[in-house]
C-alpha positions in Angstrom: 23.5 -25.1 28.2 20.2 -24.1 26.3 19.9 -21.4 28.9 23.1 -20.1 28.6 22.6 -20.2 24.8 19.4 -17.8 25.2 21.3 -15.2 27.9 24.4 -15.3 25.2 22.0 -14.2 22.5 20.1 -12.0 24.4 23.2 -10.2 25.7 24.4 -10.2 22.3 21.5 -8.4 20.9 21.2 -5.8 23.6 24.4 -4.3 22.0 22.6 -3.7 18.4 19.7 -1.7 20.3 19.9 1.8 19.9 20.1 4.3 22.9 19.3 7.7 24.0 23.0 8.9 23.1 22.0 12.0 21.5 18.7 12.7 23.8 17.7 16.7 24.5 15.5 17.5 27.5 12.7 19.5 27.0 14.0 22.3 29.6 17.4 22.2 27.8 16.0 23.6 24.2 14.5 26.7 22.8 11.3 25.3 20.4 11.5 27.4 17.4 8.0 28.0 15.7 8.9 30.6 13.1 11.9 31.9 11.2 12.5 34.8 9.4 15.6 35.7 6.8 16.6 39.1 5.7 19.3 40.3 3.6 21.2 43.3 4.9 24.0 44.8 3.3 26.3 41.9 2.1 24.9 39.5 4.6 22.0 38.2 6.2 19.9 38.7 9.5 18.2 35.6 10.5 15.2 36.0 13.5 13.9 32.9 15.3 10.3 33.2 17.1 10.8 31.0 20.5 8.0 29.8 22.6 7.6 30.8 26.3 6.7 27.9 27.6 5.7 29.2 31.2 3.3 31.6 29.0 1.4 29.0 26.8 0.7 26.3 29.5 -2.8 25.8 30.0 -1.9 24.2 33.7 0.0 27.7 34.9 -1.2 31.0 35.1 0.5 33.5 33.0 2.9 35.6 34.6 2.5 38.8 32.3 5.5 37.8 30.0 5.3 38.1 26.3 4.4 34.5 25.2 7.2 34.4 22.5 10.6 35.7 22.2 12.2 37.0 19.1 16.0 36.9 18.4 18.0 37.8 16.2 21.7 37.4 14.7 23.8 38.6 11.7 26.3 36.9 9.4 28.2 36.5 6.1 25.8 33.5 5.3 22.4 32.2 6.5 24.4 29.5 8.4 26.7 31.4 10.2 24.0 33.8 11.5 22.2 30.7 12.8 25.0 29.2 14.6 26.0 32.8 15.9 22.4 32.8 17.2 23.6 30.5 20.4 25.6 33.7 21.4 22.4 35.5 22.6 19.7 32.8 22.7 19.3 31.1 26.6 19.0 27.5 25.1 19.8 26.1 21.9 17.3 26.7 19.3 15.7 23.2 18.1 14.5 23.7 14.7 12.2 20.5 14.7 8.7 22.2 15.2 9.2 25.1 12.8 6.3 26.0 11.2 6.4 28.7 8.9 9.6 30.5 7.1 9.4 34.5 6.5 11.7 35.5 3.6 12.3 39.1 3.7 11.0 41.0 0.4 14.7 42.5 -0.1 15.9 39.1 -0.1 13.3 37.4 -2.1 14.1 40.1 -4.5 17.8 39.1 -5.1 17.5 35.6 -4.6 16.0 32.8 -2.0 18.3 29.7 -3.2 20.8 29.7 -0.3 18.3 30.0 2.3 16.4 26.9 0.8 19.3 25.1 0.4 20.2 25.4 4.2 16.5 24.5 5.4 16.0 21.6 3.1 19.5 20.3 3.8 19.5 20.7 7.7 18.3 16.9 9.4 16.9 18.7 12.3 14.1 20.5 10.3 11.2 18.5 8.7 10.5 19.8 5.1 6.9 20.6 5.6 6.8 24.1 6.9 5.0 26.7 5.2 7.3 29.6 3.2 6.0 33.0 2.8 7.4 36.4 1.8 6.9 39.8 3.7 5.6 42.6 1.8 6.7 46.0 2.2 8.3 44.9 5.6 11.2 42.5 6.9 10.7 39.2 7.9 11.9 40.4 11.5 9.2 43.0 11.8 6.4 40.4 10.6 7.7 38.0 13.5 7.8 40.5 16.2 4.1 41.3 15.5 1.7 40.0 18.8 -1.5 38.4 17.7 -5.0 38.3 19.4 -6.9 35.2 20.0 -3.8 33.1 19.1 -0.8 33.6 21.6 1.8 32.7 19.2 2.0 34.5 16.1 3.3 32.1 14.5 0.2 29.9 14.7 -2.1 33.0 13.7 0.1 33.4 10.7 -0.6 29.8 9.3 -4.1 29.6 10.7 -4.8 32.9 8.4 -3.1 31.0 5.6 -5.0 27.8 5.8 -8.5 29.5 6.4 -8.1 32.1 3.6 -7.0 29.4 1.1 -10.4 27.8 2.1 -12.9 30.0 2.6 -11.9 32.4 0.0 -8.9 31.4 -2.1 -6.3 34.3 -2.3 -3.9 32.4 -0.7 -1.9 29.7 -1.1 -0.3 27.3 1.2 3.6 26.4 -0.3 5.8 24.0 1.7 9.5 24.1 1.7 9.3 21.0 -0.4 6.4 22.2 -3.1 8.9 25.4 -3.3 11.8 23.3 -4.2 9.8 21.1 -6.7 8.6 23.9 -8.4 11.8 26.0 -8.7 13.2 22.4 -10.8 10.4 22.3 -13.0 10.0 23.3 -16.7 10.1 27.3 -16.6 11.4 27.6 -13.0 8.8 30.0 -11.8 6.3 29.6 -9.4 4.2 31.7 -6.4 4.3 32.2 -2.8 1.7 33.9 -0.5 2.5 37.9 0.8 1.7 38.8 4.0 2.2 42.6 5.0 1.9 44.6 8.5 -0.9 47.0 8.8 -0.6 49.5 11.1 2.6 51.2 13.1 4.8 47.9 13.3 6.7 49.5 16.5 3.0 49.5 18.2 3.0 45.7 17.0 5.6 44.5 19.3 4.0 46.2 22.1 2.0 43.8 24.5 -0.9 46.6 24.2 -1.4 45.5 20.7 -3.2 42.4 21.8 -5.0 44.2 25.1 -7.3 46.2 23.2 -11.0 45.3 21.8 -9.5 46.7 18.3 -5.6 45.6 17.4 -4.5 48.9 16.0 -1.7 46.4 14.1 -2.5 43.2 12.0 -0.6 40.8 9.9 -2.8 40.4 6.5 -2.1 38.2 3.4 -2.3 40.6 0.5 -1.9 38.1 -2.5 0.5 36.0 -4.1 3.9 37.1 -5.2 5.9 36.3 -8.7 8.8 34.2 -8.8 11.1 33.9 -11.8 13.8 31.4 -10.7 14.6 31.8 -7.0 13.7 36.0 -7.5 10.4 37.9 -7.1 9.4 40.0 -10.0 5.8 41.0 -8.8 2.4 40.4 -6.8 -0.8 39.2 -8.2 -3.5 41.3 -6.6 -6.2 39.6 -4.6 -8.1 39.4 -7.2 -5.8 37.8 -9.8 -4.5 35.6 -6.9 -8.0 34.1 -6.6 -8.2 34.0 -10.5 -4.5 31.6 -10.3 -6.1 29.5 -8.1 -9.3 28.8 -10.3 -7.0 28.3 -12.8 -4.6 26.2 -10.9 -7.3 24.0 -9.4 -7.1 25.1 -6.2 -10.2 26.6 -5.3 -11.7 25.1 -2.2 -14.5 27.7 -1.4 -15.1 31.5 -2.2 -18.0 33.6 -2.9 -19.1 35.8 -6.3 -21.1 39.0 -6.3 -23.4 39.1 -9.5 -25.6 41.8 -10.8 -29.6 41.2 -10.5 -31.6 41.3 -13.7 -32.9 44.7 -12.8 -31.4 46.5 -10.0 -29.3 45.2 -6.8 -26.8 42.2 -5.9 -26.7 38.8 -5.5 -23.9 36.7 -3.6 -23.1 33.0 -4.4 -21.1 30.7 -2.4 -19.0 28.8 -4.5 -18.3 25.1 -2.8 -16.8 23.0 -5.6 -14.8 24.0 -8.7 -12.5 21.7 -10.6 -10.2 22.7 -13.1 -8.9 20.5 -16.2 -5.8 21.6 -18.0 -4.9 20.1 -21.5 -2.7 20.7 -24.2 -2.5 20.5 -27.9 -0.4 21.2 -31.0 -2.2 22.3 -33.8 0.4 22.0 -36.8 3.1 22.5 -34.5 1.4 25.5 -32.8 0.6 25.0 -29.0 -2.4 25.4 -27.7 -4.1 25.4 -24.4 -7.6 24.5 -23.1 -8.7 25.4 -19.8 -12.2 23.9 -18.2 -13.7 25.0 -15.1 -16.6 23.6 -13.6 -18.3 25.2 -10.6 -21.1 24.3 -8.1 -22.3 27.1 -5.9 -25.2 28.0 -3.9 -27.2 31.3 -3.4 -25.6 32.9 -0.2 -27.5 36.8 -0.3 -29.8 38.4 -2.3 -30.3 42.3 -2.2 -32.6 42.6 -4.9 -36.1 41.5 -6.1 -35.8 38.5 -7.5 -37.5 35.1 -7.9 -34.8 32.3 -8.0 -36.5 29.6 -9.0 -37.1 31.3 -12.2 -33.5 32.7 -12.5 -31.2 29.9 -12.3 -29.7 29.8 -15.9 -29.3 33.6 -15.3 -27.3 33.4 -12.0 -25.2 30.5 -13.7 -24.3 32.6 -16.7 -23.5 35.6 -15.0 -21.5 34.0 -12.7 -19.7 32.0 -15.6 -19.0 35.5 -17.4 -17.9 37.2 -14.2 -15.4 34.3 -13.5 -14.2 34.0 -17.0 -13.5 37.5 -17.6 -11.5 38.0 -14.3 -9.7 34.8 -15.2 -8.9 36.2 -18.8 -7.6 39.4 -17.3 -5.4 37.4 -15.0 -4.0 35.5 -18.0 -3.3 38.7 -19.7 -1.0 39.9 -16.8 0.6 36.7 -16.4 1.2 36.3 -20.0 2.2 39.8 -21.2 3.5 41.2 -18.0 5.4 38.9 -16.2 5.7 36.3 -19.0 6.5 33.4 -16.6 4.8 30.0 -17.3 3.5 29.7 -13.6 0.6 27.6 -14.4 2.9 25.0 -16.0 1.6 25.2 -19.7 4.9 23.6 -20.4 4.8 20.6 -18.5 1.0 20.1 -20.0 2.0 20.3 -23.5 5.4 18.3 -22.7 2.7 15.5 -21.5 0.7 16.1 -24.4 3.4 15.6 -26.9 6.9 15.5 -25.8 8.2 15.2 -29.5 6.4 18.4 -30.3 7.4 20.1 -27.2 10.7 19.1 -28.3 11.3 21.4 -31.1 9.7 24.4 -29.2 11.1 23.9 -25.4 13.9 26.3 -26.7 12.0 29.2 -27.8 9.4 28.5 -25.0 10.0 32.0 -23.1 9.5 34.0 -26.1 6.4 31.6 -27.3 4.5 31.4 -24.1 3.5 35.5 -23.8 1.4 34.8 -27.0 0.3 31.4 -26.9 -3.7 31.0 -26.9 -5.2 30.0 -24.3 -9.1 29.2 -24.3 -11.0 29.2 -20.9 -14.5 27.7 -20.4 -16.5 28.2 -17.2 -19.4 26.0 -16.4 -21.5 27.1 -13.5 -24.2 24.8 -11.5 -26.4 26.7 -8.7 -28.4 24.0 -6.3 -28.6 25.6 -3.3 -31.0 28.0 -2.9 -31.5 28.6 1.0 -34.6 28.0 2.6 -36.2 30.6 0.6 -37.1 30.5 -3.1 -37.3 34.4 -3.2 -36.0 37.8 -1.7 -37.2 39.2 1.3 -36.9 42.6 -0.5 -39.9 43.8 -2.5 -40.3 46.6 -4.9 -43.3 48.2 -5.9 
């Protein structure tokens, strides 16, 4: 009787186990690694970059085909365009491995909420893919450029974004979750990395683009676009984007070039940057304090200088350079764009929510004139293997 009871329980439990009713084999799917969305007339054009498995396999020799294929479809909505894609793709598009969403400049100028809504709502798509904006080009054209070294252009787009963010500081990785959260916070403004096509975009489609020593067409990040609510209204230059990242505590490493005491230049490598932003109300008037602490090494010396005797000079000059550039960027953000993309409002709200409540309705008119004090401190520790330059002047 005990055996029959155990058998009955096992059979009953088997009905509760999930099975592979919805399974899909890899050879039935088209793996999408990048999506581009453009605004055209009264509708949308959606482009997908799909991996050609036989061309990226490490076990099979190349047949000479392109490693990726781009398909495009048009529709009155983004969702309709995605569904109409099934009429041209040989397999059903599979979005679970999506790495990057490229938003066309025209669409970004008119508004990106519908695109974000669809891609955030779809259960098949993970919300950790990056979002970028095409600059002076359509998203479709960006996805059509074949890239060297990285066979899959989407991989190149992501690796360049990550590499420049870590080593230069002019870009910023923004996932769809980051973007959605930013557009729901106080001020509803943020930034996105901008990418452009350098060279003839028609040559970028041709496979010869990756068969030459010097690639004639490349994809390059050119700074950060500024979004007001869900629409772009401008572009921070490369230097302004670096300053924004200093303020936003996103600089991991970068370089600075300062003048030597007499003549020549000296290049430093910033290895750590920490920004702390605080707010206060002085008799009801909001103020922002930003303290930035920087660690750096001497990277390259092109002048006659005794480094050991000039550490304080190097610290001072680097701090002055960074502070001046940051203050100029703040002026652009406050006066030209008049958008709180750095989150000053949230800082003031956390400091004193009662005082913030009194000014929140007038914040858009207060923000452009709010006093911001920036303090930069630099510490130079590494001088390399030599304390003096090889350059000697008579």
